VOPARO-123153 format. One line per field, with one value per atom (N, C-alpha, C): residue in one letter; x, z, y. Coordinates in nm, 2 decimals. Atoms other than C-alpha are relative to their C-alpha. Example, Ala and Ser with C-alpha at 12.3 -4.5 7.8 and 13.67 -1.06 7.14 Angstrom:
BEGIN
resn (a,a,a,s,s,s);
X (0.09,1.23,0.09,-0.09,1.37,-0.08);
Z (0.00,0.78,0.00,0.00,0.71,0.08);
Y (-0.12,-0.45,0.12,-0.11,-0.11,0.11);
% end
This chain:
BEGIN
resn (m,m,m,s,s,s,v,v,v,a,a,a,a,a,a,l,l,l,d,d,d,a,a,a,v,v,v,e,e,e,v,v,v,d,d,d,y,y,y,p,p,p,r,r,r,r,r,r,g,g,g,r,r,r,a,a,a,l,l,l,g,g,g,p,p,p,f,f,f,s,s,s,l,l,l,k,k,k,l,l,l,a,a,a,p,p,p,g,g,g,e,e,e,i,i,i,v,v,v,a,a,a,l,l,l,v,v,v,g,g,g,p,p,p,s,s,s,g,g,g,c,c,c,g,g,g,k,k,k,s,s,s,t,t,t,a,a,a,m,m,m,r,r,r,l,l,l,l,l,l,a,a,a,g,g,g,l,l,l,e,e,e,r,r,r,p,p,p,t,t,t,r,r,r,g,g,g,e,e,e,a,a,a,a,a,a,r,r,r,a,a,a,a,a,a,g,g,g,r,r,r,g,g,g,e,e,e,t,t,t,a,a,a,v,v,v,v,v,v,f,f,f,q,q,q,a,a,a,p,p,p,t,t,t,l,l,l,a,a,a,p,p,p,w,w,w,l,l,l,s,s,s,a,a,a,r,r,r,a,a,a,n,n,n,a,a,a,a,a,a,l,l,l,p,p,p,l,l,l,e,e,e,l,l,l,a,a,a,g,g,g,v,v,v,q,q,q,r,r,r,d,d,d,e,e,e,a,a,a,a,a,a,r,r,r,r,r,r,a,a,a,d,d,d,v,v,v,a,a,a,l,l,l,s,s,s,r,r,r,v,v,v,g,g,g,l,l,l,a,a,a,g,g,g,a,a,a,e,e,e,t,t,t,a,a,a,r,r,r,p,p,p,a,a,a,q,q,q,l,l,l,s,s,s,g,g,g,g,g,g,m,m,m,a,a,a,m,m,m,r,r,r,v,v,v,s,s,s,l,l,l,a,a,a,r,r,r,a,a,a,l,l,l,v,v,v,t,t,t,g,g,g,p,p,p,k,k,k,l,l,l,l,l,l,l,l,l,l,l,l,d,d,d,e,e,e,p,p,p,f,f,f,a,a,a,a,a,a,l,l,l,d,d,d,e,e,e,i,i,i,t,t,t,r,r,r,r,r,r,a,a,a,l,l,l,a,a,a,d,d,d,d,d,d,v,v,v,l,l,l,a,a,a,l,l,l,w,w,w,a,a,a,a,a,a,s,s,s,r,r,r,p,p,p,a,a,a,i,i,i,v,v,v,f,f,f,v,v,v,t,t,t,h,h,h,n,n,n,v,v,v,e,e,e,e,e,e,a,a,a,v,v,v,y,y,y,m,m,m,a,a,a,s,s,s,r,r,r,v,v,v,v,v,v,v,v,v,m,m,m,t,t,t,p,p,p,g,g,g,p,p,p,g,g,g,r,r,r,t,t,t,a,a,a,c,c,c,e,e,e,i,i,i,a,a,a,i,i,i,g,g,g,a,a,a,p,p,p,l,l,l,p,p,p,r,r,r,p,p,p,p,p,p,g,g,g,f,f,f,r,r,r,t,t,t,t,t,t,a,a,a,d,d,d,f,f,f,r,r,r,a,a,a,r,r,r,a,a,a,e,e,e,e,e,e,v,v,v,s,s,s,r,r,r,a,a,a,l,l,l,a,a,a,e,e,e,a,a,a,g,g,g,a,a,a,r,r,r);
X (0.06,9.60,0.02,-0.02,9.66,-0.11,0.09,9.41,0.08,-0.08,9.70,0.15,-0.15,10.08,0.09,-0.11,10.39,0.12,-0.12,10.69,0.11,-0.14,11.03,-0.03,0.03,10.87,0.10,-0.08,11.08,-0.06,0.06,10.96,0.10,-0.10,11.18,-0.08,0.06,11.07,0.11,-0.10,11.25,0.04,-0.07,11.48,0.00,-0.01,11.39,0.05,-0.07,11.53,-0.09,0.08,11.43,-0.08,0.08,11.12,-0.05,0.03,11.06,0.07,-0.03,11.21,0.16,0.11,11.29,-0.08,0.09,10.97,-0.09,0.12,10.74,-0.09,0.11,10.42,-0.11,0.11,10.16,-0.11,0.11,9.81,-0.10,0.11,9.58,-0.14,0.14,9.20,-0.03,0.02,9.09,0.09,-0.11,9.41,0.01,-0.02,9.49,0.15,-0.13,9.83,0.03,-0.03,9.98,0.15,-0.13,10.28,0.04,-0.04,10.49,0.14,-0.14,10.82,0.01,-0.03,10.97,-0.07,0.05,10.84,0.08,-0.08,10.95,0.05,-0.04,11.00,-0.06,0.07,10.75,-0.14,0.11,10.46,-0.13,0.11,10.19,0.03,-0.03,10.37,-0.04,0.04,10.32,-0.14,0.16,9.95,-0.05,0.05,9.91,0.03,-0.06,10.09,-0.14,0.10,9.82,-0.14,0.13,9.53,-0.01,-0.01,9.64,0.00,-0.01,9.68,0.14,-0.15,10.07,0.03,-0.06,10.27,0.15,-0.13,10.60,0.11,-0.10,10.93,0.06,-0.05,11.04,-0.08,0.08,10.89,-0.17,0.13,10.53,-0.10,0.10,10.21,-0.13,0.10,9.91,-0.12,0.13,9.54,-0.09,0.11,9.29,-0.13,0.13,9.02,-0.03,0.05,8.81,-0.04,0.04,8.67,-0.10,0.08,8.51,0.01,-0.01,8.64,0.11,-0.13,8.94,-0.07,0.04,8.84,0.13,-0.12,9.09,-0.06,0.03,9.05,0.13,-0.11,9.29,0.00,-0.01,9.42,-0.11,0.10,9.18,-0.12,0.11,8.82,-0.03,0.02,8.81,-0.14,0.12,8.45,-0.05,0.05,8.26,-0.08,0.08,8.15,-0.14,0.14,7.84,-0.11,0.08,7.70,-0.03,0.04,7.52,0.09,-0.06,7.66,-0.04,0.06,7.43,0.05,-0.07,7.55,0.12,-0.14,7.90,0.03,-0.01,7.85,-0.03,0.05,7.66,0.07,-0.07,7.90,0.07,-0.05,8.09,-0.10,0.10,7.78,-0.06,0.05,7.64,0.09,-0.10,7.96,0.01,0.00,7.93,-0.12,0.11,7.59,-0.12,0.12,7.36,-0.10,0.10,7.03,0.01,-0.01,7.00,-0.06,0.08,6.73,0.08,-0.06,6.92,0.13,-0.12,7.25,-0.02,0.03,7.10,-0.03,0.04,6.94,0.12,-0.13,7.28,0.09,-0.08,7.46,-0.05,0.06,7.20,0.04,-0.05,7.30,0.13,-0.15,7.67,0.01,-0.02,7.63,-0.05,0.04,7.43,0.10,-0.11,7.71,0.11,-0.10,7.95,-0.04,0.05,7.73,-0.05,0.04,7.59,-0.14,0.16,7.21,-0.05,0.04,7.04,0.05,-0.10,7.33,-0.01,-0.01,7.24,-0.01,0.01,7.15,0.09,-0.10,7.43,0.10,-0.10,7.69,0.13,-0.13,8.06,0.04,-0.03,8.08,-0.07,0.08,7.83,0.06,-0.05,8.03,0.12,-0.13,8.31,0.10,-0.11,8.65,-0.04,0.04,8.55,-0.12,0.13,8.20,0.04,-0.04,8.36,0.07,-0.07,8.60,-0.10,0.09,8.31,-0.09,0.05,8.15,0.09,-0.10,8.46,0.01,0.01,8.45,-0.12,0.11,8.11,0.00,-0.03,8.19,0.09,-0.08,8.46,-0.06,0.06,8.25,-0.13,0.13,7.94,-0.01,-0.02,8.07,0.03,-0.03,8.15,0.14,-0.12,8.52,0.08,-0.07,8.75,0.14,-0.13,9.05,-0.03,0.03,9.04,0.14,-0.12,9.34,-0.03,0.01,9.36,0.14,-0.12,9.64,0.00,0.01,9.67,-0.13,0.15,9.29,-0.03,0.03,9.31,0.11,-0.11,9.62,-0.05,0.03,9.43,-0.09,0.10,9.20,0.05,-0.06,9.22,-0.01,-0.03,9.31,-0.11,0.13,8.96,-0.08,0.07,8.82,0.07,-0.07,9.10,-0.03,0.02,9.04,-0.14,0.14,8.66,0.01,0.00,8.73,0.07,-0.06,8.97,-0.07,0.10,8.71,-0.11,0.10,8.46,0.06,-0.06,8.70,0.01,-0.02,8.76,-0.14,0.13,8.38,-0.05,0.04,8.32,0.07,-0.06,8.59,-0.05,0.05,8.43,-0.11,0.14,8.10,0.03,-0.01,8.25,0.14,-0.12,8.61,0.07,-0.09,8.79,0.15,-0.14,9.17,0.02,-0.03,9.30,0.14,-0.13,9.63,-0.01,0.00,9.68,0.14,-0.13,9.96,-0.03,0.01,10.02,0.12,-0.12,10.28,0.00,0.04,10.12,0.03,-0.04,10.29,-0.12,0.10,10.01,-0.12,0.11,9.74,0.03,-0.03,9.93,-0.01,0.00,9.96,-0.16,0.13,9.59,-0.09,0.10,9.43,0.06,-0.04,9.65,0.05,-0.05,9.74,0.14,-0.13,10.06,0.06,-0.06,10.30,0.11,-0.13,10.54,0.08,-0.08,10.82,0.10,-0.09,10.99,0.11,-0.13,11.34,-0.01,0.01,11.40,0.02,0.00,11.36,0.14,0.12,11.38,-0.04,0.05,11.17,0.01,-0.01,11.23,-0.05,0.05,11.10,0.13,-0.08,11.30,-0.03,0.05,11.09,-0.15,0.16,10.74,-0.03,0.03,10.58,-0.14,0.14,10.28,-0.07,0.07,10.01,-0.10,0.08,9.85,-0.13,0.14,9.55,-0.11,0.11,9.21,-0.04,0.05,9.04,-0.16,-0.03,8.84,0.05,-0.06,9.02,-0.09,0.08,8.88,0.01,0.00,8.80,0.11,-0.13,9.10,0.12,-0.13,9.35,0.11,-0.10,9.54,0.09,-0.06,9.62,0.08,-0.06,9.74,0.16,-0.16,10.12,0.02,-0.03,10.09,0.00,0.01,9.98,0.14,-0.11,10.26,0.14,-0.12,10.52,0.00,0.00,10.42,0.04,-0.04,10.43,0.13,-0.15,10.77,0.08,-0.07,10.89,-0.01,-0.01,10.77,0.08,-0.08,10.92,0.14,-0.14,11.25,0.05,-0.03,11.24,0.01,-0.01,11.17,0.13,-0.13,11.47,0.12,-0.11,11.69,0.00,0.00,11.58,0.05,-0.04,11.64,0.16,-0.15,12.01,0.08,-0.08,12.10,0.07);
Z (-0.06,12.17,-0.10,0.07,12.04,0.03,-0.03,12.00,0.05,-0.03,12.03,-0.03,0.01,12.08,0.04,-0.05,12.08,0.02,-0.02,12.24,0.04,-0.02,12.19,0.04,-0.04,12.21,-0.06,0.04,12.18,0.04,-0.03,12.15,-0.02,0.01,12.23,0.02,-0.02,12.20,0.02,-0.02,12.34,-0.12,0.11,12.09,-0.14,0.13,11.81,0.02,-0.01,11.97,-0.03,0.01,11.91,-0.15,0.09,11.68,-0.06,0.04,11.68,0.08,-0.07,11.78,0.01,-0.04,11.90,-0.10,0.08,11.73,0.06,-0.06,11.79,-0.10,0.10,11.64,0.08,-0.08,11.75,-0.12,0.09,11.59,0.05,-0.03,11.59,-0.04,0.03,11.59,-0.14,0.12,11.25,-0.11,0.08,11.10,-0.05,0.06,10.85,-0.02,0.01,10.87,-0.05,0.06,10.66,0.05,-0.04,10.79,-0.11,0.12,10.50,0.05,-0.03,10.52,-0.03,0.04,10.44,0.12,-0.07,10.57,0.12,-0.12,10.93,0.08,-0.07,11.02,0.13,-0.12,11.30,-0.01,0.02,11.14,0.07,-0.07,11.28,0.15,-0.15,11.62,0.04,-0.04,11.63,0.00,-0.02,11.55,0.11,-0.14,11.84,0.12,-0.11,12.06,0.01,0.00,11.95,0.03,-0.02,11.98,0.15,-0.15,12.35,0.01,-0.01,12.26,0.03,-0.06,12.35,0.07,-0.08,12.58,-0.05,0.05,12.48,0.11,-0.10,12.64,0.07,-0.04,12.67,-0.07,0.05,12.61,0.05,-0.05,12.64,-0.12,0.10,12.44,0.07,-0.06,12.51,-0.09,0.08,12.38,0.09,-0.06,12.45,-0.01,0.02,12.32,0.11,-0.12,12.59,-0.05,0.02,12.61,-0.11,0.11,12.29,-0.11,0.08,12.11,-0.10,0.09,11.94,-0.07,0.08,11.65,-0.08,0.10,11.45,-0.10,0.12,11.11,-0.05,0.05,11.03,-0.15,0.13,10.70,-0.04,0.01,10.73,0.07,-0.07,10.81,0.13,-0.13,11.10,0.04,-0.02,11.09,0.06,-0.06,11.29,-0.11,0.11,11.02,0.02,-0.02,11.19,0.03,-0.02,11.23,-0.13,0.13,10.97,-0.01,0.02,10.85,0.11,-0.12,11.10,0.13,-0.11,11.38,0.03,-0.02,11.32,0.02,0.00,11.27,0.15,-0.14,11.61,0.11,-0.11,11.81,0.10,-0.10,11.96,0.10,-0.08,12.07,0.12,-0.09,12.23,0.12,-0.10,12.41,0.09,-0.10,12.56,0.07,-0.07,12.68,-0.07,0.08,12.41,-0.02,0.02,12.39,-0.16,0.13,12.10,-0.11,0.10,11.91,-0.04,0.02,11.93,-0.09,0.07,11.84,-0.13,0.14,11.52,-0.07,0.09,11.42,-0.03,0.03,11.46,-0.09,0.10,11.27,-0.13,0.13,10.98,-0.05,0.04,10.97,-0.06,0.03,10.97,-0.14,0.13,10.69,-0.12,0.10,10.48,-0.03,0.02,10.52,-0.09,0.07,10.38,-0.13,0.14,10.08,0.00,0.00,10.21,0.06,-0.02,10.26,-0.08,0.06,10.17,0.02,-0.03,10.27,0.15,-0.14,10.63,0.05,-0.04,10.67,-0.07,0.05,10.47,0.09,-0.09,10.63,-0.08,0.06,10.56,-0.13,0.11,10.33,-0.13,0.11,10.11,-0.07,0.03,10.07,-0.09,0.07,9.83,0.11,-0.09,9.98,0.02,-0.02,9.93,0.09,-0.08,10.10,0.13,-0.14,10.39,0.08,-0.05,10.43,0.04,-0.04,10.44,0.12,-0.14,10.72,0.11,-0.10,10.90,0.03,-0.01,10.84,0.08,-0.07,10.95,0.15,-0.13,11.27,0.08,-0.05,11.33,0.02,0.00,11.27,0.09,-0.08,11.46,0.14,-0.12,11.78,0.00,0.02,11.64,0.06,-0.07,11.72,-0.03,0.03,11.75,-0.06,0.05,11.66,-0.08,0.08,11.36,-0.06,0.03,11.31,-0.11,0.11,10.97,-0.03,0.03,10.93,-0.12,0.13,10.57,-0.04,0.01,10.53,-0.14,0.15,10.14,-0.06,0.05,10.09,-0.07,0.06,9.98,-0.12,0.10,9.74,-0.12,0.12,9.37,0.00,0.00,9.25,-0.02,0.01,9.15,0.14,-0.14,9.50,0.08,-0.10,9.69,-0.02,0.04,9.49,0.05,-0.04,9.56,0.15,-0.15,9.93,0.06,-0.04,9.96,-0.01,0.01,9.84,0.11,-0.09,10.07,0.14,-0.13,10.38,0.02,0.01,10.28,0.02,-0.02,10.25,0.15,-0.13,10.59,0.10,-0.08,10.73,0.00,0.02,10.60,0.08,-0.07,10.77,0.15,-0.14,11.13,0.05,-0.03,11.11,0.11,-0.10,11.33,-0.05,0.03,11.34,-0.06,0.06,11.11,0.00,0.04,11.11,-0.08,0.06,10.85,-0.06,0.05,10.74,-0.14,0.14,10.38,-0.06,0.08,10.14,-0.13,0.13,9.86,0.00,-0.02,9.81,-0.06,0.06,9.58,0.09,-0.12,9.85,0.11,-0.10,10.10,-0.03,0.04,9.91,-0.04,0.04,9.80,0.12,-0.11,10.14,0.12,-0.12,10.39,-0.02,0.01,10.48,0.05,-0.03,10.61,-0.01,0.03,10.50,0.09,-0.09,10.76,-0.05,0.07,10.60,0.11,-0.10,10.83,-0.05,0.03,10.82,0.01,-0.02,10.80,0.15,-0.13,11.14,0.07,-0.06,11.40,-0.03,0.07,11.26,0.07,-0.05,11.32,-0.11,0.09,11.14,-0.10,0.10,10.82,-0.03,0.04,10.71,0.00,0.00,10.71,-0.12,0.11,10.39,0.00,0.00,10.39,-0.14,0.13,10.12,0.00,-0.02,10.07,-0.07,0.04,9.86,0.09,-0.09,10.00,0.02,-0.02,10.15,0.03,0.10,10.04,-0.14,0.11,9.72,-0.13,0.11,9.41,-0.11,0.11,9.11,-0.09,0.10,8.89,0.08,-0.08,9.17,-0.04,0.02,9.09,-0.12,0.11,8.75,0.00,-0.01,8.86,0.02,-0.01,8.85,0.16,-0.13,9.23,0.06,-0.05,9.30,-0.05,0.05,9.08,0.08,-0.07,9.26,0.13,-0.13,9.60,0.00,-0.01,9.52,-0.03,0.03,9.37,0.12,-0.13,9.69,0.10,-0.10,9.90,-0.04,0.06,9.67,0.02,-0.03,9.70,0.14,-0.14,10.07,0.05,-0.04,10.11,-0.05,0.06,9.88,0.08,-0.06,10.07,0.14,-0.14,10.41,0.00,0.01,10.29,-0.02,0.03,10.19,0.12,-0.11,10.52,0.08);
Y (0.11,13.94,-0.12,0.11,13.59,-0.11,0.12,13.28,-0.11,0.10,13.05,0.05,-0.04,13.07,-0.12,0.08,12.85,0.09,-0.08,13.00,-0.08,0.07,12.85,-0.14,0.14,12.50,-0.09,0.11,12.19,-0.13,0.13,11.83,-0.11,0.11,11.54,-0.13,0.13,11.17,-0.10,0.11,10.86,-0.06,0.07,10.70,0.08,-0.07,10.94,0.14,-0.12,11.25,0.11,-0.12,11.61,-0.01,0.00,11.62,0.14,-0.13,11.99,0.12,-0.12,12.32,0.02,-0.10,12.57,0.05,-0.06,12.69,0.08,-0.10,12.99,0.03,-0.06,13.10,0.06,-0.07,13.34,0.02,0.01,13.32,0.11,-0.11,13.64,-0.07,0.02,13.61,0.01,-0.01,13.53,-0.01,0.02,13.47,-0.14,0.14,13.19,-0.01,0.02,13.05,-0.14,0.15,12.75,-0.02,0.07,12.54,-0.09,0.08,12.42,-0.04,0.05,12.20,-0.14,0.15,11.87,-0.10,0.10,11.56,-0.03,0.02,11.49,0.12,-0.13,11.86,0.03,-0.02,11.85,0.08,-0.07,12.02,-0.04,0.06,11.77,0.01,-0.02,11.79,0.14,-0.13,12.16,0.02,0.00,12.11,-0.08,0.08,11.86,0.09,-0.10,12.12,0.11,-0.11,12.39,-0.06,0.06,12.14,-0.04,0.06,12.04,-0.14,0.14,11.69,-0.05,0.03,11.69,0.13,-0.12,11.91,0.01,-0.01,12.04,-0.03,0.02,11.92,0.11,-0.13,12.28,0.09,-0.11,12.60,0.00,-0.01,12.71,-0.01,0.00,12.64,0.04,-0.06,12.84,0.02,-0.02,12.87,0.08,-0.07,13.14,-0.06,0.07,12.93,-0.08,0.08,12.76,-0.14,0.13,12.41,0.00,0.03,12.30,0.11,-0.12,12.62,-0.03,0.06,12.41,-0.12,0.12,12.18,-0.04,0.05,11.96,-0.10,0.08,11.80,-0.08,0.07,11.53,-0.04,0.03,11.38,-0.10,0.09,11.09,0.05,-0.05,11.18,-0.06,0.06,10.95,-0.01,0.01,10.89,-0.13,0.13,10.65,-0.08,0.05,10.39,-0.04,0.06,10.28,0.11,-0.11,10.63,0.07,-0.08,10.84,0.13,-0.16,11.19,0.08,-0.08,11.35,-0.02,0.04,11.15,0.02,-0.02,11.18,0.16,-0.13,11.56,0.04,-0.02,11.56,-0.03,0.07,11.37,0.09,-0.10,11.67,0.05,-0.06,11.83,-0.10,0.09,11.51,-0.03,0.02,11.45,0.12,-0.12,11.81,0.01,0.01,11.72,0.07,-0.08,11.90,-0.11,0.10,11.72,-0.04,0.06,11.48,0.07,-0.08,11.67,0.12,-0.12,11.99,-0.04,0.03,11.83,-0.04,0.04,11.67,0.11,-0.13,12.01,0.08,-0.08,12.19,-0.08,0.07,11.90,0.02,-0.02,11.93,0.14,-0.14,12.31,-0.01,0.00,12.23,-0.08,0.08,11.95,0.10,-0.09,12.21,0.11,-0.10,12.46,-0.05,0.05,12.23,-0.08,0.05,12.13,-0.15,0.14,11.80,0.00,0.02,11.88,-0.11,0.11,11.58,-0.14,0.12,11.34,-0.04,0.00,11.36,-0.16,0.13,10.98,-0.10,0.09,10.84,-0.04,0.04,10.64,0.02,-0.02,10.68,-0.08,0.09,10.38,0.04,-0.04,10.55,0.13,-0.14,10.88,-0.01,-0.03,10.98,0.05,-0.05,11.08,0.14,-0.15,11.45,0.02,0.00,11.39,-0.03,0.04,11.21,0.12,-0.09,11.50,0.12,-0.10,11.75,-0.03,0.05,11.55,0.04,-0.02,11.58,0.15,-0.14,11.96,0.05,-0.03,11.97,-0.02,0.06,11.78,0.11,-0.10,12.04,0.13,-0.13,12.34,0.00,0.00,12.23,0.07,-0.06,12.36,0.17,-0.15,12.71,0.04,-0.01,12.69,0.13,-0.11,12.99,-0.03,0.04,12.79,-0.14,0.11,12.55,-0.06,0.05,12.31,-0.10,0.09,12.14,-0.07,0.09,11.86,-0.08,0.06,11.79,-0.07,0.07,11.74,-0.04,0.03,11.73,-0.09,0.08,11.51,-0.13,0.12,11.21,0.01,-0.03,11.39,0.03,-0.05,11.46,0.15,-0.13,11.80,0.09,-0.08,11.92,0.00,0.02,11.80,0.09,-0.08,11.97,0.15,-0.16,12.31,0.03,-0.02,12.28,0.02,0.00,12.21,0.13,-0.12,12.49,0.13,-0.13,12.75,-0.03,0.02,12.58,0.05,-0.03,12.62,0.16,-0.15,12.99,0.06,-0.05,13.05,-0.01,0.03,12.89,0.09,-0.10,13.11,0.13,-0.13,13.42,0.01,-0.01,13.32,0.03,-0.01,13.29,0.04,-0.04,13.39,-0.06,0.06,13.14,0.02,0.01,13.13,-0.13,0.14,12.84,0.00,0.04,12.68,-0.13,0.13,12.41,-0.03,0.06,12.19,-0.05,0.04,12.11,-0.02,0.01,11.99,0.08,-0.07,12.17,0.15,-0.13,12.51,0.10,-0.07,12.64,0.01,0.00,12.54,0.09,-0.10,12.72,0.14,-0.14,13.04,0.03,-0.02,13.01,0.03,-0.01,12.96,0.09,-0.07,13.15,0.15,-0.13,13.50,0.01,0.00,13.40,-0.15,0.12,13.11,-0.01,0.02,12.97,-0.11,0.10,12.78,-0.06,0.07,12.52,-0.06,0.07,12.38,-0.16,0.14,12.01,-0.03,0.02,11.84,-0.01,-0.05,11.92,0.15,-0.12,12.20,0.13,-0.14,12.57,0.09,-0.08,12.87,0.04,-0.05,12.94,0.14,-0.14,13.24,0.00,-0.01,13.37,0.10,-0.08,13.50,0.05,-0.06,13.73,-0.01,0.02,13.67,0.12,-0.13,14.02,0.00,0.01,13.92,-0.01,0.00,13.95,-0.14,0.14,13.64,0.03,0.09,13.47,0.04,-0.04,13.47,0.03,-0.03,13.64,-0.09,0.10,13.44,0.03,0.00,13.36,0.03,-0.03,13.43,-0.09,0.10,13.12,0.03,-0.03,13.27,0.13,-0.14,13.61,-0.01,-0.01,13.73,-0.01,0.00,13.78,-0.14,0.14,13.43,-0.08,0.08,13.28,0.05,-0.03,13.51,-0.04,0.05,13.42,-0.15,0.14,13.05,-0.03,0.02,13.08,0.05,-0.06,13.28,-0.11,0.11,12.99,-0.12,0.12,12.72,0.04,-0.03,12.91,-0.01,0.00,12.94,-0.14,0.15,12.56,-0.06,0.05,12.49,0.04,-0.06,12.71,-0.05,0.05,12.58,-0.14,0.14,12.23,0.00,0.01,12.33,0.04,-0.05,12.49,-0.13);
% end
């Protein structure tokens, strides 16, 4: 059984030509998959197909997750600047018809889960970049999704904040076990967070190889310093170089 699947999908754009494919991906319940590849290979296009925001030109895109069970976190937090952190996190629930008081209560729980208890009334302009991304994560998690899609969510953040948020995402995953697909250009981030890394070729992106990361999730303390982590990171880096040379 898969939560989502792309079967030999291809995406063509007017004037730009082929952006992706043929590309296939099957995602099991609770699995964490990282997509890595050069800029322009179609990683974000694959994410939009999985989210249902776009249809393939050819091939099939399918999701087992029902309405409200897929959540997307983009590179920019995309928060409504006039709303508080609580109101931003509650927005998906209110759009789904949940009563405002109940939506606010569940939003507060989600904000607490991402370490923002006490910041419920703050507006985006009052938040750091890392805090704004945590609000975006809370908004994605508030509906209890079965499929969570992360499109370079940490790209604009400093290294310390990136690492802290990576651990936060894995802790949140451990609590509810959604399937996760995330796009990143950071090889070490991919190896740290994923159970499987899919290396893509230059555009139009195809699968160059898949590399399994056998360490337990969430990662044990000090995992980044282990020989296994370094070996897997080097393996992904070599695969990226070889894919680019083809």
